[in-house]
C-alpha positions in Angstrom: 103.2 122.2 -0.5 104.4 120.5 -3.6 103.5 116.9 -3.9 106.9 115.7 -5.1 108.8 116.2 -1.8 106.1 114.4 0.1 106.2 111.3 -2.0 110.0 111.4 -1.9 109.9 111.7 1.9 107.5 108.7 2.2 110.2 106.7 0.4 112.9 107.6 2.8 111.8 107.2 6.4 115.3 107.9 7.6 114.9 111.4 6.2 111.7 112.0 8.3 113.5 110.6 11.4 116.5 112.9 10.9 114.3 115.9 10.5 112.2 115.2 13.6 115.2 114.4 15.6 116.8 117.7 14.5 113.7 119.5 15.7 113.6 117.7 19.0 117.4 118.3 19.6 116.9 122.0 19.3 114.3 122.1 21.9 116.0 119.6 24.2 119.3 121.7 24.2 117.4 124.9 25.0 115.7 123.2 27.9 119.0 122.9 29.9 121.6 125.1 28.3 120.8 128.0 30.5 121.5 126.2 33.8 125.3 126.5 33.7 124.8 130.2 32.5 122.4 131.3 35.3 125.1 133.0 37.5 126.4 135.0 34.5 122.8 135.9 33.4 121.9 137.0 37.0 125.0 139.2 37.1 124.5 140.8 33.6 120.8 141.4 34.2 121.2 142.5 37.8 118.8 140.0 39.4 118.8 137.5 42.2 118.8 133.7 42.3 115.1 133.7 42.7 114.7 135.9 39.6 117.0 133.7 37.6 115.2 130.6 38.7 112.2 131.9 36.7 114.1 131.3 33.5 113.6 127.5 34.3 110.3 127.7 35.9 108.7 129.7 33.1 110.1 127.3 30.5 108.7 124.3 32.6 105.3 125.9 32.9 104.6 126.5 29.3 106.2 123.2 28.3 103.8 121.3 30.7 100.7 123.2 29.5 101.6 123.3 25.8 102.7 119.8 25.3 99.4 118.0 25.7 97.3 120.8 24.1 99.6 120.9 20.9 99.5 117.1 20.8 95.7 117.2 20.7 95.6 120.0 18.1 97.9 117.8 16.0 95.5 114.9 16.3 92.7 117.2 15.1 94.2 119.6 12.5 97.3 117.7 11.2 100.6 116.9 12.8 103.0 118.4 10.0 101.0 121.6 10.1 101.2 121.9 13.9 104.8 120.9 13.9 105.7 123.7 11.5 103.9 126.2 13.6 105.4 124.9 16.8 108.9 125.3 15.3 108.0 128.8 14.2 107.0 129.6 17.7 110.3 128.1 19.1 112.3 130.1 16.6 110.5 133.4 17.6 111.1 132.6 21.3 114.7 131.8 20.8 115.3 135.0 18.7 113.7 137.1 21.5 116.0 135.4 24.1 119.1 136.0 21.9 118.4 139.8 21.8 117.1 140.1 25.4 118.4 143.0 27.4 116.3 142.5 30.6 115.1 139.6 32.8 111.5 140.2 32.0 112.2 140.1 28.3 114.2 136.8 28.7 111.6 135.1 30.9 109.0 135.8 28.3 111.2 134.3 25.7 111.7 131.2 27.8 108.0 130.9 28.3 107.5 131.0 24.4 110.2 128.5 24.0 108.7 126.0 26.3 105.5 125.7 24.3 107.6 123.8 21.8 107.5 120.8 24.0 104.7 119.7 21.6 107.5 118.7 19.2 107.8 115.3 20.8 104.2 114.1 20.8 103.8 115.5 17.2 106.9 113.7 16.2 105.7 110.4 17.7 102.4 110.7 15.9 104.2 111.4 12.6 106.4 108.4 13.0 103.5 106.1 13.8 101.5 107.3 10.9 104.3 107.4 8.2 106.7 104.6 9.1 106.6 100.9 8.2 105.3 98.9 11.3 108.6 97.2 11.8 110.5 100.5 12.0 108.1 102.4 14.3 109.4 101.1 17.7 113.1 101.8 16.8 112.3 105.3 15.4 110.1 106.4 18.4 112.9 104.9 20.7 115.6 107.1 19.1 113.4 110.3 19.1 112.5 109.6 22.7 116.2 109.4 23.7 116.9 112.8 22.0 115.2 114.6 24.9 117.8 113.1 27.4 120.7 113.4 24.9 119.9 117.0 24.1 119.5 118.0 27.7 122.8 116.5 28.7 124.5 118.1 25.6 122.9 121.4 26.5 124.6 121.4 30.0 128.0 120.5 28.5 127.7 123.0 25.5 126.1 125.6 27.6 129.1 125.8 30.0 131.5 126.0 27.2 129.6 128.6 25.1 128.9 130.9 28.2 132.5 130.9 29.1 133.9 131.6 25.6 131.2 133.4 23.7 128.7 134.8 26.3 125.2 133.8 27.2 123.4 135.3 24.2 125.0 132.7 22.0 123.2 130.0 23.9 120.2 131.0 21.9 121.9 132.1 18.5 123.3 128.7 17.8 120.0 126.8 18.6 118.2 129.4 16.5 120.0 128.3 13.3 119.2 124.7 14.1 115.5 125.5 14.7 115.3 127.4 11.4 116.8 124.5 9.5 114.4 122.0 11.2 111.4 124.4 10.4 112.3 124.6 6.7 113.0 120.9 6.3 109.8 120.1 8.1 107.7 122.3 5.9 109.5 121.0 2.8 109.7 117.2 3.4 107.4 116.0 6.1 104.2 114.6 4.7 100.9 115.5 6.3 99.2 112.5 7.9 95.6 111.6 6.9 94.9 110.2 10.4 92.7 112.8 12.2 90.5 113.1 15.2 87.7 115.6 14.3 86.2 117.9 16.8 86.6 121.3 18.5 89.0 122.4 21.1 87.5 122.4 24.6 88.9 125.7 25.8 87.4 125.4 29.3 89.2 122.1 29.7 92.3 123.6 28.4 92.2 126.4 30.8 91.4 124.3 33.7 94.2 121.9 33.0 96.7 124.7 32.4 95.7 126.5 35.6 95.9 123.3 37.7 99.3 122.2 36.3 100.7 125.8 36.8 99.6 126.0 40.4 101.2 122.6 41.2 104.5 123.4 39.4 104.8 126.9 40.9 104.1 125.5 44.3 106.9 123.0 43.8 109.2 125.4 42.3 108.8 128.0 45.2 109.5 125.4 48.0 113.1 126.7 48.2 111.6 130.2 49.2 108.3 129.2 50.9 109.3 125.8 52.4 107.5 122.5 51.8 105.2 123.0 54.7 104.7 126.8 54.1 101.2 128.2 54.0 101.7 129.5 50.4 103.1 126.2 49.3 100.2 124.2 50.7 97.6 126.6 49.5 98.8 126.8 46.0 99.3 123.0 45.8 95.7 122.4 47.2 94.3 124.9 44.6 96.1 123.2 41.8 94.9 119.7 42.8 91.4 121.1 43.2 91.4 122.7 39.8 92.8 119.5 38.3 89.9 117.5 39.8 87.5 120.0 38.4 89.3 119.6 35.0 88.8 115.8 35.1 85.0 116.3 35.9 84.7 118.6 32.9 86.5 116.3 30.6 84.3 113.3 31.8 81.1 115.1 30.9 82.4 116.7 27.7 81.2 115.5 24.3 84.5 116.5 22.9 87.1 116.3 25.6 90.5 117.7 25.2 92.0 114.6 26.9 89.8 111.5 26.7 89.6 110.2 30.4 88.5 106.8 29.1 91.9 106.6 27.4 93.6 107.7 30.5 92.1 104.7 32.4 93.6 102.2 30.0 96.2 100.1 31.9 98.9 100.5 29.4 98.4 104.4 29.6 98.3 105.0 33.3 101.1 102.6 34.2 103.3 104.2 31.6 102.4 107.7 32.8 103.3 106.6 36.3 106.6 105.3 35.2 107.2 108.5 33.2 106.6 110.7 36.4 109.0 108.5 38.6 111.7 108.3 35.8 111.6 112.1 35.5 112.0 112.5 39.2 115.1 110.4 39.1 116.7 111.6 35.9 116.5 115.3 36.5 118.2 115.0 40.0 121.4 113.9 38.2 121.4 117.1 36.0 121.3 119.3 39.2 123.5 117.2 41.5 126.3 115.9 39.3 127.8 119.3 38.3 127.2 120.7 41.8 128.9 117.8 43.4 132.0 118.2 41.3 132.3 121.9 41.7 132.5 121.8 45.4 136.1 122.4 46.8 138.3 119.5 47.8 138.3 120.9 51.3 134.9 119.6 51.9 136.3 116.1 51.8 134.2 114.9 48.9 134.1 117.7 46.2 136.5 117.7 43.3 137.0 121.4 42.9 136.1 121.3 39.2 135.4 124.5 37.1 131.9 125.1 35.6 133.1 123.7 32.2 134.9 120.7 33.7 131.9 119.9 36.0 129.6 119.7 33.1 131.7 117.1 31.5 130.7 114.6 34.2 127.4 114.5 32.3 129.0 113.7 29.0 129.3 109.9 29.5 125.5 109.9 30.3 124.7 111.8 27.1 126.9 109.5 25.0 125.4 106.3 26.5 121.9 107.7 25.9 122.8 108.3 22.4 124.2 104.8 21.8 121.2 103.2 23.4 118.8 105.3 21.4 120.3 103.9 18.2 119.9 100.5 19.6 116.5 101.0 20.9 114.7 99.3 17.9 116.7 96.1 18.1 116.1 95.9 22.0 112.3 96.5 21.5 111.9 93.9 18.7 113.9 91.2 20.6 112.8 91.7 24.2 109.8 94.1 24.1 109.4 97.8 25.2 108.3 96.6 28.7 111.6 94.8 29.3 113.5 98.0 28.1 111.6 100.1 30.6 112.1 97.7 33.6 115.8 97.0 32.7 116.5 100.7 32.1 115.0 101.9 35.4 116.7 99.1 37.3 120.1 100.1 35.8 119.4 103.7 36.7 118.4 102.9 40.2 121.8 100.9 40.6 123.7 104.0 39.3 122.4 106.2 42.0 122.7 103.3 44.6 126.4 103.1 43.7 126.8 106.9 44.3 125.1 106.7 47.7 127.9 104.4 48.9 130.8 105.3 46.6 131.4 108.9 45.7 134.9 109.7 46.9 136.6 109.7 43.5 135.8 111.3 40.1 135.6 107.8 38.5 132.7 107.0 40.9 130.7 109.8 39.3 131.7 108.9 35.8 130.8 105.3 36.2 127.4 106.3 37.6 126.8 108.8 34.8 127.6 106.1 32.3 125.3 103.5 34.0 122.5 106.3 34.2 122.8 107.1 30.6 122.4 103.4 29.6 119.5 103.1 31.9 117.6 106.3 30.9 118.4 105.6 27.3 116.6 102.3 27.5 113.8 103.6 29.6 113.1 106.8 27.5 113.1 104.7 24.4 110.4 102.5 25.9 108.1 105.2 27.2 106.9 106.5 23.8 106.5 103.1 22.3 104.5 101.8 25.2 102.1 104.8 25.0 101.8 104.4 21.2 101.0 100.7 21.5 98.3 101.4 24.1 96.2 103.9 22.2 94.4 104.2 18.8 96.4 106.1 16.1 94.1 109.2 16.3 94.8 109.6 20.0 98.6 109.3 19.8 99.4 113.1 20.0 97.5 113.8 23.1 98.4 110.5 24.8 102.1 111.0 24.2 101.7 114.7 25.2 100.2 113.7 28.6 103.1 111.3 29.1 105.5 114.1 28.5 103.6 116.3 31.0 103.9 113.5 33.7 107.7 113.2 33.1 108.0 117.0 33.4 106.0 117.0 36.6 108.2 114.3 38.0 111.4 116.2 37.0 110.2 119.3 38.8 109.4 117.3 42.0 112.7 115.5 41.8 114.8 118.6 41.2 113.2 120.6 44.1 113.6 117.6 46.5 117.2 117.5 45.5 117.6 121.2 46.2 115.8 120.8 49.6 118.0 117.8 50.8 121.2 119.7 49.7 120.2 123.0 51.2 119.2 121.3 54.5 122.7 120.1 55.3 125.4 122.7 55.2 128.5 123.6 57.1 130.5 126.8 56.9 128.2 128.0 54.0 128.8 124.8 51.9 126.7 121.7 51.4 127.8 118.6 53.3 128.0 115.0 52.0 124.9 114.1 53.9 122.6 116.1 51.6 124.0 114.5 48.5 123.8 111.1 49.9 120.1 111.7 50.8 119.5 112.9 47.2 121.2 109.8 45.7 119.0 107.5 47.9 115.9 109.5 47.0 116.6 109.2 43.3 117.2 105.5 43.6 114.0 105.0 45.6 112.0 106.8 42.8 113.6 104.5 40.3 113.0 101.3 42.3 109.3 102.2 42.4 109.5 102.9 38.7 110.7 99.4 38.1 107.5 98.2 40.0 105.3 100.4 37.9 107.1 99.1 34.8 106.2 95.6 35.9 102.5 96.5 35.8 102.7 97.6 32.2 100.8 95.1 30.0 102.7 93.3 27.3 102.4 94.5 23.7 99.8 91.8 22.8 97.6 92.8 25.8 98.0 96.5 25.1 96.9 95.9 21.5 93.9 94.0 22.6 92.9 96.8 24.9 93.2 99.4 22.1 90.9 97.3 20.0 88.3 97.0 22.8 88.6 100.8 23.4 88.5 101.9 19.8 84.9 103.2 19.9 86.0 106.0 22.3 88.3 107.6 19.6 86.9 106.6 16.3 88.7 107.8 13.3 86.9 110.2 11.0 84.6 108.6 8.5 85.2 109.0 4.8 83.2 111.5 2.8 
C-alpha cells in the first residue's frame, strides 16, 4: 500500500474511526436483519421453522468460533491485514446470500458471514494502537455501541426491506456497505507495528471451536429437544468436557491461542462475566419486544401491530444507543468505564423491571426500549474499554475477541430461555402474558447480577497495575 494514505490517516483519527464503524455496522446489521424476514424466507425456500432457525444458529456458531481466532491472528500477523481479509470474507458470504436459491445455500452464506465477528476485536486493537491515549476510550466506546445500534437498526430496516423489496435485498444493500468498508480499510487504515509473534495452535483452535459449537447447538435446540432432553444434556456435557480439555491444552502450550494467565486477570474475567450476563439480558429484548407488539389485542395485552410497526418499538433503543455511544468518551473520562458498566446495567435492569409490572400500553414498551438503549449504550461502551485497560497491547485482539464470544454465548442463552418461557404459557394457540412477564423478570435478574459483576471489576488504576505485573506473559516482539 502507498505510504501517503497511511500517514494521512494517522493525522486524522476520526477517519479511522469512521471506517471501522462502517465495517462494524455492516456486520451488526447482517446479524439481525434476517429475523423479521424468517417467515418469508421459510415460505419462499419451502422449509420449516426449525430449518429457518439455522440461519441464525449458523451465523451464531461461526461468529463465536471466528471472533477469538481472528482476534488472535490479528495480534500475530497484523490487524489491518486481517481486517481486510475479514471484510472480503464478509462480502463473499453476503454476495452468496443475495443470490441464494435454496436453504442450504443460504445457511452456508450465513456461516461465512458470521466469521466476520472478528471485525470488532480487530477494530478495538487498531484504535488502541493508532489513537492518542485521550481518544482511545471514547472511540472504543463508540465502536462497541455500533454492535447494538446495528442490530437494532437491522431489525427495523429488515422488516421494511422484506415487505417492500424482498428478502434478497437484505443482503444486496449491506454488500455495498461492506465493499466500501473493504476499500477504505485497504486504502487508509495503517498497519500496526504491535505484534505478538508465534504460531497458531490449531489443536487449541479446534478444541475451542468444537466445545463452543456443542454448547451453542445444545442451547439452540432446546426448543426442539427440551432443556432436560437426553440430546440437550449429552451435547452440553460434551461441549463442556471439550472446553475443559481445551483449557488443559492451552495451559501446557508454549504458544497458546488464548493465554489462560491473561484470562485469570481480575479485570478480564469480571468483564467477561459481565459481557455474558449483559448479552443474556439484551438479546431477550430483540426477540420479545416485536413479538409482544404483534400479538392481537384480543389477548388483552398485545397491540396488534404489523411486522413493520412492531419493529419500530426497537427504534428508541437503537437511537438511544447511538446517542450514548457518541457520549461514551466523556462519560469514561469523567466517571470511568467501571461506572458506565454498573450504571448502564442498572438502568437496563430497571427497564425490564418496569415492563414486568407495566406493559398494558404501547408507551410502556417505548419507555422501556428507550431506557434499555441508554443502559446498553453505556454498558457496551464500557466493556471494550475495560478489557483493553486490563491487558497488554499485543493481547488486545484475542482478549476483546473472547469478550465478544462471552457476550454471544450469553445472548444465545437469554434468547432461548425467552423462547422457552413464552412457549410454556399459551392459550388458544397464542402466548399468554405470564410467559412474557417471566421473560422480563429473567432479563432483569441477569442484569442485576451483571451489576454485581460490574462492581467486582477493578478500577482503571488497579487494572493498569495488573497489566504491568502480568506483562512477561505476553511480551512484545523484540527489535531486530
